[in-house]
C-alpha positions in Angstrom: 32.3 -13.0 7.2 30.5 -13.3 10.5 30.4 -16.8 11.9 26.8 -16.2 12.9 25.7 -15.6 9.2 25.1 -19.3 8.6 23.7 -20.1 12.0 20.0 -20.3 12.4 20.2 -21.6 16.0 22.0 -18.8 17.8 19.5 -16.2 19.2 20.4 -12.7 18.2 19.6 -11.5 21.7 22.7 -13.3 22.7 25.0 -12.9 19.7 23.9 -9.5 18.6 23.0 -8.4 15.1 25.2 -9.0 12.0 27.0 -6.1 10.3 27.3 -5.7 6.6 30.4 -3.5 7.2 32.2 -6.5 8.8 31.7 -8.6 5.6 34.2 -8.7 2.7 32.9 -11.7 0.7 34.8 -13.5 -2.0 32.8 -14.7 -4.9 34.4 -17.3 -7.2 33.7 -17.2 -10.9 31.8 -20.4 -11.0 29.3 -19.0 -8.5 28.7 -16.0 -10.8 27.8 -18.4 -13.6 25.7 -20.7 -11.4 23.7 -17.7 -10.1 22.6 -16.5 -13.6 19.0 -17.5 -12.9 16.0 -15.4 -11.8 16.6 -14.2 -8.2 14.4 -15.5 -5.4 11.8 -12.8 -5.7 11.1 -13.9 -9.3 11.7 -17.6 -8.9 8.0 -18.5 -9.0 6.6 -15.8 -11.3 5.0 -16.8 -14.6 3.1 -15.0 -17.3 -0.1 -16.3 -15.7 0.8 -14.5 -12.4 1.4 -11.1 -14.1 -1.5 -8.9 -13.5 -1.8 -6.3 -16.3 -3.2 -2.9 -15.5 -6.6 -2.9 -17.3 -6.0 0.8 -18.2 -2.7 -0.1 -20.0 -3.3 -2.4 -23.0 0.4 -2.5 -23.7 0.9 -4.7 -20.7 -1.5 -7.3 -21.9 0.0 -7.1 -25.4 3.5 -7.7 -24.0 2.4 -11.0 -22.4 1.2 -12.3 -25.8 4.3 -11.2 -27.6 6.6 -12.8 -25.1 4.6 -16.0 -25.0 5.1 -16.3 -28.7 8.8 -15.4 -28.4 9.3 -18.2 -25.8 7.5 -20.7 -28.0 10.0 -20.0 -30.8 12.9 -20.8 -28.5 12.7 -24.6 -28.2 15.2 -26.4 -26.1 16.0 -28.8 -28.8 19.1 -28.6 -30.9 18.8 -27.5 -34.5 16.8 -30.1 -36.5 15.1 -31.6 -33.5 11.4 -31.4 -32.8 9.9 -29.7 -29.8 6.4 -29.4 -28.4 4.9 -26.1 -27.8 4.6 -23.8 -24.8 3.2 -25.4 -21.7 3.0 -28.8 -23.5 -0.1 -27.9 -25.5 1.5 -29.3 -28.7 1.8 -26.0 -30.5 4.7 -26.6 -33.1 7.9 -24.7 -32.6 7.7 -21.3 -34.3 10.2 -20.5 -36.9 12.8 -18.0 -35.9 11.6 -14.6 -37.0 13.5 -12.6 -39.6 15.2 -9.4 -38.3 16.2 -8.9 -34.6 16.6 -12.0 -32.5 15.9 -10.2 -29.3 13.1 -8.5 -27.3 13.7 -5.2 -25.5 11.2 -4.3 -22.8 11.1 -0.6 -22.5 9.1 1.2 -19.8 9.2 3.1 -16.5 10.1 1.5 -13.2 7.6 -0.6 -11.5 5.5 -1.7 -14.6 6.6 -5.4 -14.2 9.4 -5.6 -16.7 11.5 -7.9 -14.5 8.5 -10.1 -13.8 7.9 -10.5 -17.5 11.6 -11.1 -18.2 11.8 -13.8 -15.5 8.5 -15.3 -16.9 10.1 -15.5 -20.3 13.1 -17.4 -18.8 10.8 -19.9 -17.1 8.6 -20.3 -20.2 11.4 -20.9 -22.7 11.4 -24.7 -23.2 15.1 -25.2 -22.8 17.1 -26.8 -20.0 18.0 -24.3 -17.2 21.7 -24.8 -18.1 20.9 -23.4 -21.5 19.3 -20.2 -20.2 21.0 -17.3 -18.4 19.4 -14.5 -16.4 21.2 -11.6 -14.9 21.4 -7.9 -14.5 23.5 -5.8 -16.8 26.0 -5.2 -13.9 26.2 -9.0 -13.3 26.9 -9.6 -17.0 29.8 -7.2 -17.1 31.1 -8.6 -13.8 31.0 -12.1 -15.4 33.2 -10.8 -18.2 35.5 -9.3 -15.7 35.8 -12.6 -13.8 36.0 -15.0 -16.8 37.5 -12.9 -19.5 35.8 -12.0 -22.7 36.6 -15.1 -24.7 35.6 -17.5 -21.9 32.4 -15.6 -21.4 31.6 -16.0 -25.1 32.3 -19.7 -24.9 30.3 -20.1 -21.7 27.2 -18.4 -23.1 27.3 -19.4 -26.8 25.6 -22.7 -26.2 22.6 -21.0 -24.6 19.1 -20.7 -26.1 18.4 -17.5 -24.3 20.2 -14.7 -22.4 18.0 -12.4 -20.3 19.6 -9.1 -19.3 17.7 -7.1 -16.6 18.3 -3.3 -16.1 20.2 -2.8 -19.3 22.1 0.5 -19.0 25.3 1.8 -20.4 27.2 3.9 -17.9 30.5 4.4 -19.7 32.1 4.0 -23.1 34.0 0.9 -21.9 30.7 -0.9 -21.2 29.4 0.2 -24.6 32.2 -1.4 -26.6 32.3 -4.5 -24.3 28.6 -5.3 -24.5 28.3 -4.5 -28.1 31.1 -7.0 -28.9 29.8 -9.6 -26.6 26.2 -9.6 -27.8 27.3 -9.5 -31.4 29.3 -12.8 -30.8 26.4 -14.4 -29.0 23.9 -13.5 -31.7 26.2 -15.0 -34.3 26.2 -18.2 -32.2 22.4 -18.3 -32.3 21.7 -17.0 -28.8 18.3 -15.2 -28.4 18.4 -12.1 -26.3 15.8 -10.4 -24.0 16.4 -7.2 -22.0 14.7 -4.7 -19.8 15.5 -1.1 -19.4 14.1 2.4 -18.8 15.8 3.7 -21.9 15.2 2.8 -25.5 18.2 1.0 -27.0 19.0 3.8 -29.4 19.3 6.2 -26.5 21.4 4.1 -24.1 24.2 6.2 -22.6 22.4 9.4 -23.3 23.1 12.1 -20.7 25.9 10.0 -19.1 28.8 10.2 -21.4 29.6 11.3 -25.0 27.2 8.8 -26.5 27.6 10.4 -29.9 31.2 9.2 -30.0 30.1 5.6 -29.7 27.0 5.9 -31.9 28.1 2.9 -34.1 28.3 0.6 -31.1 25.0 1.8 -29.7 23.3 1.4 -33.1 24.8 -2.1 -33.3 23.2 -2.9 -29.9 19.9 -1.5 -31.0 19.9 -3.7 -34.1 19.8 -6.8 -32.0 16.4 -6.0 -30.4 12.8 -5.4 -31.2 11.6 -2.7 -28.8 8.4 -3.5 -26.9 7.0 -0.6 -25.0 5.2 -1.3 -21.6 3.3 1.7 -20.2 1.9 2.1 -16.7 2.5 3.3 -13.2 4.7 1.7 -10.5 2.8 -1.4 -9.3 4.7 -1.4 -6.1 2.7 1.6 -4.9 -0.5 1.0 -6.9 -3.3 1.1 -4.4 -1.0 0.5 -1.4 -0.5 2.7 1.7 2.4 5.1 1.8 5.7 3.7 3.1 6.1 4.1 6.9 8.0 7.1 8.1 11.6 6.5 9.3 11.9 5.2 12.8 14.1 6.3 15.7 17.6 5.0 16.1 16.4 3.3 19.3 13.5 1.5 17.5 15.8 0.3 14.7 18.5 -0.9 17.1 16.0 -2.8 19.3 14.5 -4.4 16.2 17.9 -5.5 15.0 18.7 -7.2 18.3 15.3 -8.8 18.4 15.1 -10.2 14.8 17.0 -13.3 14.0 19.3 -12.8 11.0 19.1 -9.0 11.0 22.0 -6.7 10.3 22.7 -3.4 11.9 24.8 -0.6 10.5 25.1 3.1 10.5 24.2 4.3 7.0 27.2 6.6 6.4 29.6 3.8 7.4 27.8 1.3 5.1 28.3 3.7 2.2 32.0 3.9 2.9 32.2 0.1 3.1 30.5 -0.3 -0.3 33.4 1.6 -1.9 35.7 -1.2 -0.7 33.5 -4.1 -2.0 33.1 -4.7 -5.7 29.4 -4.4 -6.8 29.6 -8.0 -8.1 29.8 -9.1 -4.4 26.9 -7.1 -3.1 24.6 -10.1 -3.4 27.0 -12.2 -1.3 27.3 -9.3 1.1 23.7 -10.0 2.1 23.9 -13.8 2.2 21.6 -15.2 4.9 20.7 -11.7 6.1 16.9 -11.6 6.8 16.6 -7.9 7.5 18.8 -4.9 7.0 18.6 -2.2 9.8 20.1 1.2 9.1 20.6 4.1 11.4 21.2 7.8 10.5 20.1 7.6 6.8 21.1 10.9 5.2 21.6 12.2 1.6 24.1 10.3 -0.5 27.1 12.6 -0.9 28.2 12.0 -4.5 27.2 10.2 -7.7 29.7 7.3 -7.4 28.3 6.5 -3.9 24.8 6.8 -5.2 25.4 4.3 -8.0 26.8 1.8 -5.6 23.8 2.2 -3.4 21.5 1.5 -6.4 23.2 -1.8 -6.9 22.8 -2.8 -3.3 19.1 -1.8 -3.4 18.6 -4.0 -6.4 20.2 -7.0 -4.7 18.2 -6.5 -1.5 15.0 -6.2 -3.6 15.8 -9.3 -5.6 16.3 -11.2 -2.3 13.2 -9.8 -0.6 15.2 -8.4 2.3 13.2 -5.8 4.3 15.0 -2.6 5.2 14.3 -0.8 8.5 15.8 2.7 8.8 16.0 5.8 10.9 17.0 9.3 9.7 15.7 10.7 6.4 13.0 8.9 4.3 14.3 7.1 1.2 12.9 9.7 -1.2 15.4 12.2 0.2 18.5 10.1 -0.6 19.4 11.7 -3.9 19.8 15.4 -4.6 17.7 17.2 -7.1 20.7 17.4 -9.4 21.0 13.6 -9.3 17.3 13.1 -9.9 17.5 15.4 -13.0 20.7 13.9 -14.4 21.5 11.1 -16.7 21.1 8.4 -14.0 17.7 9.7 -12.8 15.9 6.5 -13.8 18.3 4.4 -11.7 17.7 6.6 -8.7 13.9 6.5 -9.1 14.1 2.7 -9.3 16.1 2.6 -6.1 13.7 4.8 -4.3 10.8 2.7 -5.5 12.4 -0.5 -4.4 13.7 0.7 -1.0 10.3 2.2 -0.3 8.7 -1.3 -1.0 11.3 -2.9 1.3 10.7 -0.3 4.0 7.0 -1.2 3.9 8.0 -4.9 4.3 10.0 -4.0 7.3 7.1 -2.5 9.3 6.3 -5.7 11.2 9.8 -5.7 12.7 8.9 -2.7 14.9 6.6 -3.8 17.8 6.5 -0.5 19.7 
């Protein structure tokens, strides 16, 4: 890892920009557990800061349902009393019969992650008894700790929030089905977001029919809550800036403190050598990502790795300045029409928002 990564005092005009390709971070298991909290972008969000689209009543309805759900998840141990949500004295609600989980289903950009993080913040339990992570981060945690230790680690929690719930292969299906079953038995409440209804997870990606029992078992843990609407990241906002020239991107990288500079094709090759669980650490203390020669992603494996990186950059509010093709040209028509299309559209949406954030980096 670059020695300049942690230094805020060395001007980049002297040291030069960072390089993501020069980083091969090691992430210990205890860091994976400690980081299961809402990411920086969603650290301060609350139900009160969610702005529903007045033309989409399902968004307003979702806030009410989730507030009630949070009120029923008191931080007290069984048998202990607990005041209501926000300290207004509302008694703790009884655990509802049926699924002990909420599944937020909707398109990208309707605020599902905002609502999920708000639920985490509103649930009246100690932070150590609440966990928040993406589906990828959850499966990575199992890989780092082992299945039984993950069950023991999470079984004492009041709530587990899983963002971007997606089943990409049969192994994930069996693993997550078993894990969530154990956690529900232990009394852990679940909340998840996805672009796909729980009964249709895995559809178009693998032989989902062969794993129907596991998929149906997952679905049984959740009450689906549909959230309609358009992508708020582009609602009423100007279009993302067109890509810049290589010279503009390079100059900006040398000028901006904490910026990285990499050729896009080389970065894609590097991502294949770094486990996706480390993509967050890959961007530690990086304040802007500058990319030259953005071009179409060559294959689906590479595309899926890029989706994970885009998610981590978006979570950390890292602007992305790029030359080459615009981000809506990253994925082929075949990819955008395939089983992972919702992942790719989410990545385009988030990278476009980060490209808009990067516009002030260019001064000429």
